[in-house]
N, C-alpha and C positions, 0 to 999 in steps of 0.2 A: 819240540818242547811244548808241553801242555801248560797253559797258565792256570794257576789256582785261583779260587775265588778271592783270596786275600790280595793278590796282585791286581786283579781286575778292579776290586773295590778301591784300592789306593790310586789306580789310574783314573777312575771316573771323576773324582773331584777336580783333578788337575785338568782334565779335558774340559769340564764344565767351566772352570775358572778361565781357561784360555778362550773359550767361546764368548764368555761374557766380556772379557777384556777386548776381544776383537770387535764385538758389537758396539761397545762403548767408544772405542776409537773411531769406528765408522760414523757414529752419531755426532761425535765432536767434529770430524771432518765435514760432515754435512752441514752442521751449524756454521762452521767457518766459511764454507762456500756460500751459503745463504747470506751471511752477514756481509761478506765482501761484495757480492753482487749487488746487494742493497746499497752499500756505501758507494760503489762505483756509479750506480744509477743516480744517486743523490749528487755526486760530484759533477756528473755529466749535465744534470739539470741546472746546477749552479753556473757551469761554464756557458750553457746555452743562454741563460738569462743575462750574464755579463756580455756575451757576444751580441745579443739583441740590443742591449742598452748602448753598447759601443757603435753598433750599426746606426742606431737612431741618432746618436751624437754626431756621427760622421755625416749623416744626411742633413741634419740641422746646420752643421758648419757649411756644407756645400750650398745649401739653400740660402744661408746668410750671405755667402760670397756672391752668389748669382744676384741676390737683391741689391747688394752694394754695387756690383758692376753695372746693373741696369739703372739704378737710381743715381 
């Protein structure tokens, strides 16, 4: 079966629309991945800061206990 120009012309905009839709979905997924990785990195930094302050508090408590036991 031979395609006529009219069938090919009607198929081309549909193909172009599908390609543009695919590319826009890919860009949205890429944005989502970048945003989530940035957010995860931000949360990890917050957790590290909290852990450091908790470690310092623990060290200060143990230092205070050792000072009390010595004094």
